[in-house]
mmCIF file of the N, C-alpha and C atoms, coordinates in Angstrom:
data_MODEL
# 
_entry.id   MODEL 
# 
loop_
_atom_site.group_PDB 
_atom_site.id 
_atom_site.type_symbol 
_atom_site.label_atom_id 
_atom_site.label_alt_id 
_atom_site.label_comp_id 
_atom_site.label_asym_id 
_atom_site.label_entity_id 
_atom_site.label_seq_id 
_atom_site.pdbx_PDB_ins_code 
_atom_site.Cartn_x 
_atom_site.Cartn_y 
_atom_site.Cartn_z 
_atom_site.occupancy 
_atom_site.B_iso_or_equiv 
_atom_site.pdbx_formal_charge 
_atom_site.auth_seq_id 
_atom_site.auth_comp_id 
_atom_site.auth_asym_id 
_atom_site.auth_atom_id 
_atom_site.pdbx_PDB_model_num 
ATOM 1   N N  . MET A 1 1  ? 148.202 184.945 138.873 1.00 0.00 ? 1  MET A N  1 
ATOM 2   C CA . MET A 1 1  ? 146.774 184.633 138.662 1.00 0.00 ? 1  MET A CA 1 
ATOM 3   C C  . MET A 1 1  ? 146.546 183.713 139.907 1.00 0.00 ? 1  MET A C  1 
ATOM 4   N N  . ALA A 1 2  ? 147.713 183.110 140.451 1.00 0.00 ? 2  ALA A N  1 
ATOM 5   C CA . ALA A 1 2  ? 147.184 182.509 141.930 1.00 0.00 ? 2  ALA A CA 1 
ATOM 6   C C  . ALA A 1 2  ? 146.407 183.467 142.927 1.00 0.00 ? 2  ALA A C  1 
ATOM 7   N N  . MET A 1 3  ? 147.314 184.624 143.068 1.00 0.00 ? 3  MET A N  1 
ATOM 8   C CA . MET A 1 3  ? 146.891 185.502 143.867 1.00 0.00 ? 3  MET A CA 1 
ATOM 9   C C  . MET A 1 3  ? 145.450 186.290 143.460 1.00 0.00 ? 3  MET A C  1 
ATOM 10  N N  . CYS A 1 4  ? 145.172 186.201 142.045 1.00 0.00 ? 4  CYS A N  1 
ATOM 11  C CA . CYS A 1 4  ? 143.862 186.668 141.727 1.00 0.00 ? 4  CYS A CA 1 
ATOM 12  C C  . CYS A 1 4  ? 142.739 185.833 142.380 1.00 0.00 ? 4  CYS A C  1 
ATOM 13  N N  . VAL A 1 5  ? 142.842 184.401 142.007 1.00 0.00 ? 5  VAL A N  1 
ATOM 14  C CA . VAL A 1 5  ? 142.189 183.031 142.534 1.00 0.00 ? 5  VAL A CA 1 
ATOM 15  C C  . VAL A 1 5  ? 142.060 183.109 144.075 1.00 0.00 ? 5  VAL A C  1 
ATOM 16  N N  . GLY A 1 6  ? 143.244 183.172 144.452 1.00 0.00 ? 6  GLY A N  1 
ATOM 17  C CA . GLY A 1 6  ? 143.476 182.886 146.206 1.00 0.00 ? 6  GLY A CA 1 
ATOM 18  C C  . GLY A 1 6  ? 142.215 184.215 146.964 1.00 0.00 ? 6  GLY A C  1 
ATOM 19  N N  . TYR A 1 7  ? 142.575 185.296 146.370 1.00 0.00 ? 7  TYR A N  1 
ATOM 20  C CA . TYR A 1 7  ? 141.819 186.511 147.141 1.00 0.00 ? 7  TYR A CA 1 
ATOM 21  C C  . TYR A 1 7  ? 140.604 186.390 146.781 1.00 0.00 ? 7  TYR A C  1 
ATOM 22  N N  . GLY A 1 8  ? 139.986 186.343 145.164 1.00 0.00 ? 8  GLY A N  1 
ATOM 23  C CA . GLY A 1 8  ? 138.594 186.194 144.788 1.00 0.00 ? 8  GLY A CA 1 
ATOM 24  C C  . GLY A 1 8  ? 137.687 185.358 145.461 1.00 0.00 ? 8  GLY A C  1 
ATOM 25  N N  . GLY A 1 9  ? 138.812 183.682 145.849 1.00 0.00 ? 9  GLY A N  1 
ATOM 26  C CA . GLY A 1 9  ? 137.936 182.944 146.541 1.00 0.00 ? 9  GLY A CA 1 
ATOM 27  C C  . GLY A 1 9  ? 137.716 183.089 148.164 1.00 0.00 ? 9  GLY A C  1 
ATOM 28  N N  . TYR A 1 10 ? 138.829 184.009 148.455 1.00 0.00 ? 10 TYR A N  1 
ATOM 29  C CA . TYR A 1 10 ? 138.353 184.447 149.894 1.00 0.00 ? 10 TYR A CA 1 
ATOM 30  C C  . TYR A 1 10 ? 137.389 185.202 149.552 1.00 0.00 ? 10 TYR A C  1 
ATOM 31  N N  . GLU A 1 11 ? 137.399 186.461 149.104 1.00 0.00 ? 11 GLU A N  1 
ATOM 32  C CA . GLU A 1 11 ? 136.225 187.109 148.874 1.00 0.00 ? 11 GLU A CA 1 
ATOM 33  C C  . GLU A 1 11 ? 134.667 186.487 148.535 1.00 0.00 ? 11 GLU A C  1 
ATOM 34  N N  . VAL A 1 12 ? 134.621 185.549 148.225 1.00 0.00 ? 12 VAL A N  1 
ATOM 35  C CA . VAL A 1 12 ? 133.600 184.729 147.514 1.00 0.00 ? 12 VAL A CA 1 
ATOM 36  C C  . VAL A 1 12 ? 132.984 183.975 148.791 1.00 0.00 ? 12 VAL A C  1 
ATOM 37  N N  . VAL A 1 13 ? 134.101 183.826 149.410 1.00 0.00 ? 13 VAL A N  1 
ATOM 38  C CA . VAL A 1 13 ? 133.807 183.277 150.961 1.00 0.00 ? 13 VAL A CA 1 
ATOM 39  C C  . VAL A 1 13 ? 133.305 183.797 151.845 1.00 0.00 ? 13 VAL A C  1 
ATOM 40  N N  . HIS A 1 14 ? 133.396 185.206 152.142 1.00 0.00 ? 14 HIS A N  1 
ATOM 41  C CA . HIS A 1 14 ? 132.982 186.009 152.786 1.00 0.00 ? 14 HIS A CA 1 
ATOM 42  C C  . HIS A 1 14 ? 132.138 187.013 152.030 1.00 0.00 ? 14 HIS A C  1 
ATOM 43  N N  . HIS A 1 15 ? 131.485 186.220 151.077 1.00 0.00 ? 15 HIS A N  1 
ATOM 44  C CA . HIS A 1 15 ? 130.038 186.804 150.599 1.00 0.00 ? 15 HIS A CA 1 
ATOM 45  C C  . HIS A 1 15 ? 130.407 188.405 149.884 1.00 0.00 ? 15 HIS A C  1 
ATOM 46  N N  . ASN A 1 16 ? 131.173 188.766 150.057 1.00 0.00 ? 16 ASN A N  1 
ATOM 47  C CA . ASN A 1 16 ? 132.026 190.075 149.375 1.00 0.00 ? 16 ASN A CA 1 
ATOM 48  C C  . ASN A 1 16 ? 132.025 190.080 147.813 1.00 0.00 ? 16 ASN A C  1 
ATOM 49  N N  . LEU A 1 17 ? 131.827 188.728 147.079 1.00 0.00 ? 17 LEU A N  1 
ATOM 50  C CA . LEU A 1 17 ? 131.981 189.038 145.528 1.00 0.00 ? 17 LEU A CA 1 
ATOM 51  C C  . LEU A 1 17 ? 131.284 187.704 145.508 1.00 0.00 ? 17 LEU A C  1 
ATOM 52  N N  . THR A 1 18 ? 130.735 187.966 144.349 1.00 0.00 ? 18 THR A N  1 
ATOM 53  C CA . THR A 1 18 ? 130.074 186.586 143.790 1.00 0.00 ? 18 THR A CA 1 
ATOM 54  C C  . THR A 1 18 ? 130.881 185.625 143.142 1.00 0.00 ? 18 THR A C  1 
ATOM 55  N N  . LEU A 1 19 ? 130.433 184.371 142.690 1.00 0.00 ? 19 LEU A N  1 
ATOM 56  C CA . LEU A 1 19 ? 131.438 183.259 142.123 1.00 0.00 ? 19 LEU A CA 1 
ATOM 57  C C  . LEU A 1 19 ? 131.309 183.933 140.625 1.00 0.00 ? 19 LEU A C  1 
ATOM 58  N N  . GLY A 1 20 ? 130.513 184.619 139.730 1.00 0.00 ? 20 GLY A N  1 
ATOM 59  C CA . GLY A 1 20 ? 130.693 185.121 138.728 1.00 0.00 ? 20 GLY A CA 1 
ATOM 60  C C  . GLY A 1 20 ? 131.508 186.551 138.319 1.00 0.00 ? 20 GLY A C  1 
ATOM 61  N N  . GLY A 1 21 ? 131.477 187.084 139.825 1.00 0.00 ? 21 GLY A N  1 
ATOM 62  C CA . GLY A 1 21 ? 132.664 187.921 139.986 1.00 0.00 ? 21 GLY A CA 1 
ATOM 63  C C  . GLY A 1 21 ? 133.660 187.362 139.873 1.00 0.00 ? 21 GLY A C  1 
ATOM 64  N N  . LEU A 1 22 ? 134.307 186.544 140.413 1.00 0.00 ? 22 LEU A N  1 
ATOM 65  C CA . LEU A 1 22 ? 135.333 185.699 140.391 1.00 0.00 ? 22 LEU A CA 1 
ATOM 66  C C  . LEU A 1 22 ? 135.630 185.519 139.250 1.00 0.00 ? 22 LEU A C  1 
ATOM 67  N N  . VAL A 1 23 ? 134.852 184.757 138.608 1.00 0.00 ? 23 VAL A N  1 
ATOM 68  C CA . VAL A 1 23 ? 135.245 184.473 137.290 1.00 0.00 ? 23 VAL A CA 1 
ATOM 69  C C  . VAL A 1 23 ? 135.641 185.672 136.265 1.00 0.00 ? 23 VAL A C  1 
ATOM 70  N N  . ALA A 1 24 ? 134.882 186.831 136.685 1.00 0.00 ? 24 ALA A N  1 
ATOM 71  C CA . ALA A 1 24 ? 135.029 187.282 135.174 1.00 0.00 ? 24 ALA A CA 1 
ATOM 72  C C  . ALA A 1 24 ? 136.319 188.119 135.648 1.00 0.00 ? 24 ALA A C  1 
ATOM 73  N N  . SER A 1 25 ? 136.428 188.538 136.988 1.00 0.00 ? 25 SER A N  1 
ATOM 74  C CA . SER A 1 25 ? 137.296 189.052 137.011 1.00 0.00 ? 25 SER A CA 1 
ATOM 75  C C  . SER A 1 25 ? 138.964 188.391 137.301 1.00 0.00 ? 25 SER A C  1 
ATOM 76  N N  . TYR A 1 26 ? 138.702 187.001 137.411 1.00 0.00 ? 26 TYR A N  1 
ATOM 77  C CA . TYR A 1 26 ? 140.270 185.625 136.354 1.00 0.00 ? 26 TYR A CA 1 
ATOM 78  C C  . TYR A 1 26 ? 140.311 186.293 135.076 1.00 0.00 ? 26 TYR A C  1 
ATOM 79  N N  . THR A 1 27 ? 138.868 186.159 134.123 1.00 0.00 ? 27 THR A N  1 
ATOM 80  C CA . THR A 1 27 ? 139.181 186.375 132.796 1.00 0.00 ? 27 THR A CA 1 
ATOM 81  C C  . THR A 1 27 ? 139.867 187.580 132.049 1.00 0.00 ? 27 THR A C  1 
ATOM 82  N N  . TYR A 1 28 ? 139.698 188.956 133.009 1.00 0.00 ? 28 TYR A N  1 
ATOM 83  C CA . TYR A 1 28 ? 139.941 189.828 132.488 1.00 0.00 ? 28 TYR A CA 1 
ATOM 84  C C  . TYR A 1 28 ? 141.806 190.213 133.144 1.00 0.00 ? 28 TYR A C  1 
ATOM 85  N N  . VAL A 1 29 ? 141.740 189.593 133.788 1.00 0.00 ? 29 VAL A N  1 
ATOM 86  C CA . VAL A 1 29 ? 143.104 189.404 134.481 1.00 0.00 ? 29 VAL A CA 1 
ATOM 87  C C  . VAL A 1 29 ? 143.714 188.689 133.461 1.00 0.00 ? 29 VAL A C  1 
ATOM 88  N N  . ALA A 1 30 ? 143.664 187.172 132.943 1.00 0.00 ? 30 ALA A N  1 
ATOM 89  C CA . ALA A 1 30 ? 143.866 186.359 132.093 1.00 0.00 ? 30 ALA A CA 1 
ATOM 90  C C  . ALA A 1 30 ? 144.216 187.254 130.848 1.00 0.00 ? 30 ALA A C  1 
ATOM 91  N N  . ARG A 1 31 ? 143.246 187.935 130.310 1.00 0.00 ? 31 ARG A N  1 
ATOM 92  C CA . ARG A 1 31 ? 142.919 188.810 129.177 1.00 0.00 ? 31 ARG A CA 1 
ATOM 93  C C  . ARG A 1 31 ? 144.277 189.664 129.097 1.00 0.00 ? 31 ARG A C  1 
ATOM 94  N N  . LEU A 1 32 ? 144.651 190.159 130.180 1.00 0.00 ? 32 LEU A N  1 
ATOM 95  C CA . LEU A 1 32 ? 145.907 191.134 130.465 1.00 0.00 ? 32 LEU A CA 1 
ATOM 96  C C  . LEU A 1 32 ? 147.331 190.965 130.525 1.00 0.00 ? 32 LEU A C  1 
ATOM 97  N N  . PHE A 1 33 ? 147.402 189.846 130.742 1.00 0.00 ? 33 PHE A N  1 
ATOM 98  C CA . PHE A 1 33 ? 148.454 188.710 130.976 1.00 0.00 ? 33 PHE A CA 1 
ATOM 99  C C  . PHE A 1 33 ? 148.762 188.532 129.733 1.00 0.00 ? 33 PHE A C  1 
ATOM 100 N N  . ASP A 1 34 ? 147.792 187.998 128.650 1.00 0.00 ? 34 ASP A N  1 
ATOM 101 C CA . ASP A 1 34 ? 148.185 187.510 127.459 1.00 0.00 ? 34 ASP A CA 1 
ATOM 102 C C  . ASP A 1 34 ? 149.421 188.402 126.625 1.00 0.00 ? 34 ASP A C  1 
ATOM 103 N N  . PRO A 1 35 ? 148.678 189.523 126.469 1.00 0.00 ? 35 PRO A N  1 
ATOM 104 C CA . PRO A 1 35 ? 149.498 190.873 125.985 1.00 0.00 ? 35 PRO A CA 1 
ATOM 105 C C  . PRO A 1 35 ? 150.999 191.120 126.349 1.00 0.00 ? 35 PRO A C  1 
ATOM 106 N N  . LEU A 1 36 ? 151.096 191.247 127.807 1.00 0.00 ? 36 LEU A N  1 
ATOM 107 C CA . LEU A 1 36 ? 152.318 191.503 128.410 1.00 0.00 ? 36 LEU A CA 1 
ATOM 108 C C  . LEU A 1 36 ? 152.911 190.576 128.092 1.00 0.00 ? 36 LEU A C  1 
ATOM 109 N N  . SER A 1 37 ? 152.797 189.372 128.324 1.00 0.00 ? 37 SER A N  1 
ATOM 110 C CA . SER A 1 37 ? 153.661 187.870 128.157 1.00 0.00 ? 37 SER A CA 1 
ATOM 111 C C  . SER A 1 37 ? 154.338 188.192 126.396 1.00 0.00 ? 37 SER A C  1 
ATOM 112 N N  . ALA A 1 38 ? 153.201 188.190 125.777 1.00 0.00 ? 38 ALA A N  1 
ATOM 113 C CA . ALA A 1 38 ? 153.985 188.518 124.174 1.00 0.00 ? 38 ALA A CA 1 
ATOM 114 C C  . ALA A 1 38 ? 154.794 189.547 124.119 1.00 0.00 ? 38 ALA A C  1 
ATOM 115 N N  . ALA A 1 39 ? 154.644 190.631 124.786 1.00 0.00 ? 39 ALA A N  1 
ATOM 116 C CA . ALA A 1 39 ? 155.491 191.712 124.634 1.00 0.00 ? 39 ALA A CA 1 
ATOM 117 C C  . ALA A 1 39 ? 157.022 191.372 125.324 1.00 0.00 ? 39 ALA A C  1 
ATOM 118 N N  . VAL A 1 40 ? 156.730 190.529 126.550 1.00 0.00 ? 40 VAL A N  1 
ATOM 119 C CA . VAL A 1 40 ? 158.030 190.213 126.832 1.00 0.00 ? 40 VAL A CA 1 
ATOM 120 C C  . VAL A 1 40 ? 158.679 189.405 126.114 1.00 0.00 ? 40 VAL A C  1 
ATOM 121 N N  . ASP A 1 41 ? 157.794 188.430 125.328 1.00 0.00 ? 41 ASP A N  1 
ATOM 122 C CA . ASP A 1 41 ? 158.963 186.996 124.756 1.00 0.00 ? 41 ASP A CA 1 
ATOM 123 C C  . ASP A 1 41 ? 159.067 187.961 123.273 1.00 0.00 ? 41 ASP A C  1 
ATOM 124 N N  . ALA A 1 42 ? 158.858 189.117 122.973 1.00 0.00 ? 42 ALA A N  1 
ATOM 125 C CA . ALA A 1 42 ? 159.507 189.700 121.673 1.00 0.00 ? 42 ALA A CA 1 
ATOM 126 C C  . ALA A 1 42 ? 160.341 190.409 122.373 1.00 0.00 ? 42 ALA A C  1 
ATOM 127 N N  . ASP A 1 43 ? 160.410 191.063 123.105 1.00 0.00 ? 43 ASP A N  1 
ATOM 128 C CA . ASP A 1 43 ? 161.309 191.482 123.630 1.00 0.00 ? 43 ASP A CA 1 
ATOM 129 C C  . ASP A 1 43 ? 162.800 190.744 124.003 1.00 0.00 ? 43 ASP A C  1 
ATOM 130 N N  . THR A 1 44 ? 162.484 189.529 124.278 1.00 0.00 ? 44 THR A N  1 
ATOM 131 C CA . THR A 1 44 ? 163.694 188.839 124.917 1.00 0.00 ? 44 THR A CA 1 
ATOM 132 C C  . THR A 1 44 ? 163.830 188.001 123.309 1.00 0.00 ? 44 THR A C  1 
ATOM 133 N N  . ARG A 1 45 ? 163.045 187.722 122.490 1.00 0.00 ? 45 ARG A N  1 
ATOM 134 C CA . ARG A 1 45 ? 163.551 187.807 121.705 1.00 0.00 ? 45 ARG A CA 1 
ATOM 135 C C  . ARG A 1 45 ? 164.527 188.652 120.180 1.00 0.00 ? 45 ARG A C  1 
ATOM 136 N N  . PHE A 1 46 ? 164.252 189.858 120.994 1.00 0.00 ? 46 PHE A N  1 
ATOM 137 C CA . PHE A 1 46 ? 164.490 191.060 120.222 1.00 0.00 ? 46 PHE A CA 1 
ATOM 138 C C  . PHE A 1 46 ? 166.361 191.070 120.583 1.00 0.00 ? 46 PHE A C  1 
ATOM 139 N N  . ILE A 1 47 ? 166.280 190.885 122.014 1.00 0.00 ? 47 ILE A N  1 
ATOM 140 C CA . ILE A 1 47 ? 167.725 190.586 122.571 1.00 0.00 ? 47 ILE A CA 1 
ATOM 141 C C  . ILE A 1 47 ? 168.949 189.559 121.790 1.00 0.00 ? 47 ILE A C  1 
ATOM 142 N N  . ARG A 1 48 ? 168.188 188.301 121.797 1.00 0.00 ? 48 ARG A N  1 
ATOM 143 C CA . ARG A 1 48 ? 168.781 187.354 120.893 1.00 0.00 ? 48 ARG A CA 1 
ATOM 144 C C  . ARG A 1 48 ? 169.314 187.734 119.834 1.00 0.00 ? 48 ARG A C  1 
ATOM 145 N N  . VAL A 1 49 ? 168.375 187.981 119.202 1.00 0.00 ? 49 VAL A N  1 
ATOM 146 C CA . VAL A 1 49 ? 168.638 188.583 117.650 1.00 0.00 ? 49 VAL A CA 1 
ATOM 147 C C  . VAL A 1 49 ? 169.697 189.757 117.831 1.00 0.00 ? 49 VAL A C  1 
ATOM 148 N N  . SER A 1 50 ? 169.807 190.671 118.524 1.00 0.00 ? 50 SER A N  1 
ATOM 149 C CA . SER A 1 50 ? 170.941 191.605 118.476 1.00 0.00 ? 50 SER A CA 1 
ATOM 150 C C  . SER A 1 50 ? 171.684 191.316 118.827 1.00 0.00 ? 50 SER A C  1 
ATOM 151 N N  . ALA A 1 51 ? 171.961 190.229 119.652 1.00 0.00 ? 51 ALA A N  1 
ATOM 152 C CA . ALA A 1 51 ? 173.355 189.264 120.387 1.00 0.00 ? 51 ALA A CA 1 
ATOM 153 C C  . ALA A 1 51 ? 173.526 188.419 119.104 1.00 0.00 ? 51 ALA A C  1 
ATOM 154 N N  . SER A 1 52 ? 173.111 187.657 118.242 1.00 0.00 ? 52 SER A N  1 
ATOM 155 C CA . SER A 1 52 ? 173.156 186.878 117.304 1.00 0.00 ? 52 SER A CA 1 
ATOM 156 C C  . SER A 1 52 ? 174.033 187.831 116.071 1.00 0.00 ? 52 SER A C  1 
ATOM 157 N N  . ILE A 1 53 ? 173.562 189.177 115.901 1.00 0.00 ? 53 ILE A N  1 
ATOM 158 C CA . ILE A 1 53 ? 174.122 189.810 114.813 1.00 0.00 ? 53 ILE A CA 1 
ATOM 159 C C  . ILE A 1 53 ? 175.321 190.624 115.299 1.00 0.00 ? 53 ILE A C  1 
ATOM 160 N N  . ARG A 1 54 ? 175.492 190.678 116.326 1.00 0.00 ? 54 ARG A N  1 
ATOM 161 C CA . ARG A 1 54 ? 176.989 191.041 116.754 1.00 0.00 ? 54 ARG A CA 1 
ATOM 162 C C  . ARG A 1 54 ? 177.895 190.350 116.524 1.00 0.00 ? 54 ARG A C  1 
ATOM 163 N N  . ARG A 1 55 ? 177.511 189.069 117.138 1.00 0.00 ? 55 ARG A N  1 
ATOM 164 C CA . ARG A 1 55 ? 178.502 187.947 116.497 1.00 0.00 ? 55 ARG A CA 1 
ATOM 165 C C  . ARG A 1 55 ? 178.905 187.768 115.417 1.00 0.00 ? 55 ARG A C  1 
ATOM 166 N N  . ILE A 1 56 ? 177.819 187.864 113.914 1.00 0.00 ? 56 ILE A N  1 
ATOM 167 C CA . ILE A 1 56 ? 177.560 187.491 112.745 1.00 0.00 ? 56 ILE A CA 1 
ATOM 168 C C  . ILE A 1 56 ? 179.076 188.800 112.576 1.00 0.00 ? 56 ILE A C  1 
ATOM 169 N N  . THR A 1 57 ? 178.481 189.704 112.994 1.00 0.00 ? 57 THR A N  1 
ATOM 170 C CA . THR A 1 57 ? 179.633 191.531 112.285 1.00 0.00 ? 57 THR A CA 1 
ATOM 171 C C  . THR A 1 57 ? 180.841 190.682 113.068 1.00 0.00 ? 57 THR A C  1 
ATOM 172 N N  . ARG A 1 58 ? 180.941 190.658 114.259 1.00 0.00 ? 58 ARG A N  1 
ATOM 173 C CA . ARG A 1 58 ? 181.968 190.440 115.045 1.00 0.00 ? 58 ARG A CA 1 
ATOM 174 C C  . ARG A 1 58 ? 183.042 189.437 113.863 1.00 0.00 ? 58 ARG A C  1 
ATOM 175 N N  . VAL A 1 59 ? 182.458 188.265 113.423 1.00 0.00 ? 59 VAL A N  1 
ATOM 176 C CA . VAL A 1 59 ? 182.924 187.171 112.657 1.00 0.00 ? 59 VAL A CA 1 
ATOM 177 C C  . VAL A 1 59 ? 183.632 187.532 111.402 1.00 0.00 ? 59 VAL A C  1 
ATOM 178 N N  . LEU A 1 60 ? 182.551 188.141 110.742 1.00 0.00 ? 60 LEU A N  1 
ATOM 179 C CA . LEU A 1 60 ? 182.705 188.696 109.502 1.00 0.00 ? 60 LEU A CA 1 
ATOM 180 C C  . LEU A 1 60 ? 184.245 189.890 109.591 1.00 0.00 ? 60 LEU A C  1 
ATOM 181 N N  . ASN A 1 61 ? 183.904 190.638 110.564 1.00 0.00 ? 61 ASN A N  1 
ATOM 182 C CA . ASN A 1 61 ? 185.416 191.966 110.898 1.00 0.00 ? 61 ASN A CA 1 
ATOM 183 C C  . ASN A 1 61 ? 186.267 190.944 110.680 1.00 0.00 ? 61 ASN A C  1 
ATOM 184 N N  . GLU A 1 62 ? 186.335 189.807 111.642 1.00 0.00 ? 62 GLU A N  1 
ATOM 185 C CA . GLU A 1 62 ? 187.455 189.162 111.494 1.00 0.00 ? 62 GLU A CA 1 
ATOM 186 C C  . GLU A 1 62 ? 188.080 188.309 110.033 1.00 0.00 ? 62 GLU A C  1 
ATOM 187 N N  . VAL A 1 63 ? 187.282 187.953 109.142 1.00 0.00 ? 63 VAL A N  1 
ATOM 188 C CA . VAL A 1 63 ? 187.517 187.200 108.271 1.00 0.00 ? 63 VAL A CA 1 
ATOM 189 C C  . VAL A 1 63 ? 188.360 188.396 107.236 1.00 0.00 ? 63 VAL A C  1 
ATOM 190 N N  . ARG A 1 64 ? 187.338 189.146 107.263 1.00 0.00 ? 64 ARG A N  1 
ATOM 191 C CA . ARG A 1 64 ? 187.714 190.604 106.660 1.00 0.00 ? 64 ARG A CA 1 
ATOM 192 C C  . ARG A 1 64 ? 189.115 191.030 106.809 1.00 0.00 ? 64 ARG A C  1 
ATOM 193 N N  . GLY A 1 65 ? 189.413 191.476 108.040 1.00 0.00 ? 65 GLY A N  1 
ATOM 194 C CA . GLY A 1 65 ? 190.844 192.067 108.235 1.00 0.00 ? 65 GLY A CA 1 
ATOM 195 C C  . GLY A 1 65 ? 191.868 190.837 108.827 1.00 0.00 ? 65 GLY A C  1 
# 
């Protein structure tokens, strides 16, 4: 996000991009990163749940056997 604003600001200063274009591109990048962040968070949760299930299974097997 910082790179988007930094480079966009550079382009605005050099009159290669309008301020509205910078705001629009920042908004598009933000909208792109929100679902990606949610997917990474879901993957992290899935990994934690799998580890917890393995531990529970291991404890139950020890108690039974």
